C-alpha positions as protocol buffer text, in pm:
chain_id: "A"
residue {
  index: 1
  type: MET
  ca { x: 8877 y: 9060 z: 9489 }
}
residue {
  index: 2
  type: LYS
  ca { x: 8596 y: 8919 z: 9695 }
}
residue {
  index: 3
  type: GLU
  ca { x: 8655 y: 8729 z: 10017 }
}
residue {
  index: 4
  type: SER
  ca { x: 8525 y: 8409 z: 9855 }
}
residue {
  index: 5
  type: GLU
  ca { x: 8794 y: 8437 z: 9583 }
}
residue {
  index: 6
  type: ILE
  ca { x: 9086 y: 8439 z: 9829 }
}
residue {
  index: 7
  type: LYS
  ca { x: 9265 y: 8104 z: 9802 }
}
residue {
  index: 8
  type: ILE
  ca { x: 9617 y: 8023 z: 9922 }
}
residue {
  index: 9
  type: GLY
  ca { x: 9845 y: 7983 z: 9620 }
}
residue {
  index: 10
  type: LYS
  ca { x: 9635 y: 8200 z: 9385 }
}
residue {
  index: 11
  type: LYS
  ca { x: 9847 y: 8424 z: 9159 }
}
residue {
  index: 12
  type: VAL
  ca { x: 9754 y: 8791 z: 9198 }
}
residue {
  index: 13
  type: ARG
  ca { x: 9855 y: 9142 z: 9105 }
}
residue {
  index: 14
  type: TYR
  ca { x: 9872 y: 9390 z: 9396 }
}
residue {
  index: 15
  type: TRP
  ca { x: 9851 y: 9770 z: 9384 }
}
residue {
  index: 16
  type: GLU
  ca { x: 9955 y: 9963 z: 9697 }
}
residue {
  index: 17
  type: VAL
  ca { x: 9774 y: 10267 z: 9553 }
}
residue {
  index: 18
  type: MET
  ca { x: 9491 y: 10175 z: 9316 }
}
residue {
  index: 19
  type: SER
  ca { x: 9509 y: 10505 z: 9125 }
}
residue {
  index: 20
  type: PHE
  ca { x: 9872 y: 10431 z: 9027 }
}
residue {
  index: 21
  type: GLN
  ca { x: 9785 y: 10157 z: 8777 }
}
residue {
  index: 22
  type: ASP
  ca { x: 10145 y: 10131 z: 8646 }
}
residue {
  index: 23
  type: GLU
  ca { x: 10286 y: 10055 z: 8994 }
}
residue {
  index: 24
  type: PHE
  ca { x: 10206 y: 9700 z: 9102 }
}
residue {
  index: 25
  type: ILE
  ca { x: 10368 y: 9372 z: 9202 }
}
residue {
  index: 26
  type: ASP
  ca { x: 10284 y: 9023 z: 9083 }
}
residue {
  index: 27
  type: SER
  ca { x: 10254 y: 8795 z: 9383 }
}
residue {
  index: 28
  type: GLU
  ca { x: 10078 y: 8496 z: 9538 }
}
residue {
  index: 29
  type: ILE
  ca { x: 9830 y: 8470 z: 9826 }
}
residue {
  index: 30
  type: THR
  ca { x: 9985 y: 8303 z: 10131 }
}
residue {
  index: 31
  type: SER
  ca { x: 9702 y: 8317 z: 10389 }
}
residue {
  index: 32
  type: GLU
  ca { x: 9328 y: 8315 z: 10436 }
}
residue {
  index: 33
  type: CYS
  ca { x: 9175 y: 8660 z: 10477 }
}
residue {
  index: 34
  type: TRP
  ca { x: 9077 y: 8824 z: 10803 }
}
residue {
  index: 35
  type: ASP
  ca { x: 8908 y: 9143 z: 10920 }
}
residue {
  index: 36
  type: LEU
  ca { x: 9147 y: 9421 z: 11021 }
}
residue {
  index: 37
  type: CYS
  ca { x: 8947 y: 9712 z: 11165 }
}
residue {
  index: 38
  type: GLY
  ca { x: 8670 y: 9667 z: 10908 }
}
residue {
  index: 39
  type: THR
  ca { x: 8894 y: 9596 z: 10606 }
}
residue {
  index: 40
  type: MET
  ca { x: 8940 y: 9243 z: 10475 }
}
residue {
  index: 41
  type: VAL
  ca { x: 9310 y: 9165 z: 10433 }
}
residue {
  index: 42
  type: CYS
  ca { x: 9531 y: 8868 z: 10348 }
}
residue {
  index: 43
  type: LYS
  ca { x: 9903 y: 8800 z: 10323 }
}
residue {
  index: 44
  type: ILE
  ca { x: 10090 y: 8785 z: 9992 }
}
residue {
  index: 45
  type: LYS
  ca { x: 10449 y: 8696 z: 9901 }
}
residue {
  index: 46
  type: GLY
  ca { x: 10682 y: 8995 z: 9907 }
}
residue {
  index: 47
  type: LYS
  ca { x: 10483 y: 9202 z: 10159 }
}
residue {
  index: 48
  type: SER
  ca { x: 10485 y: 9189 z: 10537 }
}
residue {
  index: 49
  type: GLY
  ca { x: 10153 y: 9205 z: 10717 }
}
residue {
  index: 50
  type: GLY
  ca { x: 9811 y: 9203 z: 10556 }
}
residue {
  index: 51
  type: VAL
  ca { x: 9713 y: 9379 z: 10234 }
}
residue {
  index: 52
  type: SER
  ca { x: 9361 y: 9488 z: 10141 }
}
residue {
  index: 53
  type: ILE
  ca { x: 9188 y: 9232 z: 9921 }
}
residue {
  index: 54
  type: GLU
  ca { x: 9031 y: 9527 z: 9735 }
}
residue {
  index: 55
  type: HIS
  ca { x: 9381 y: 9599 z: 9597 }
}
residue {
  index: 56
  type: LEU
  ca { x: 9420 y: 9250 z: 9448 }
}
residue {
  index: 57
  type: ARG
  ca { x: 9323 y: 9113 z: 9107 }
}
residue {
  index: 58
  type: GLU
  ca { x: 9371 y: 8756 z: 8988 }
}
residue {
  index: 59
  type: ARG
  ca { x: 9643 y: 8752 z: 8722 }
}
residue {
  index: 60
  type: THR
  ca { x: 9442 y: 8538 z: 8478 }
}
residue {
  index: 61
  type: GLU
  ca { x: 9158 y: 8792 z: 8505 }
}
residue {
  index: 62
  type: ILE
  ca { x: 9398 y: 9071 z: 8406 }
}
residue {
  index: 63
  type: CYS
  ca { x: 9524 y: 8880 z: 8101 }
}
residue {
  index: 64
  type: LYS
  ca { x: 9167 y: 8830 z: 7975 }
}
residue {
  index: 65
  type: THR
  ca { x: 9078 y: 9200 z: 8000 }
}
residue {
  index: 66
  type: THR
  ca { x: 9395 y: 9325 z: 7829 }
}
residue {
  index: 67
  type: SER
  ca { x: 9382 y: 9086 z: 7530 }
}
């Protein structure tokens, strides 16, 4: 996701390892994003600390591409 797409309450899918496409969690963004050593991160439900916004996809976006 892009920084401009990060909105608190947005439903997302999160992959800890992007190459493991079958291993993800469905979650929700709970914070604005911030820079952590050059990587943009935000908080999501079910995970402590920040997660890379590059590992997030909006859930409605996923439904459109798999239909």
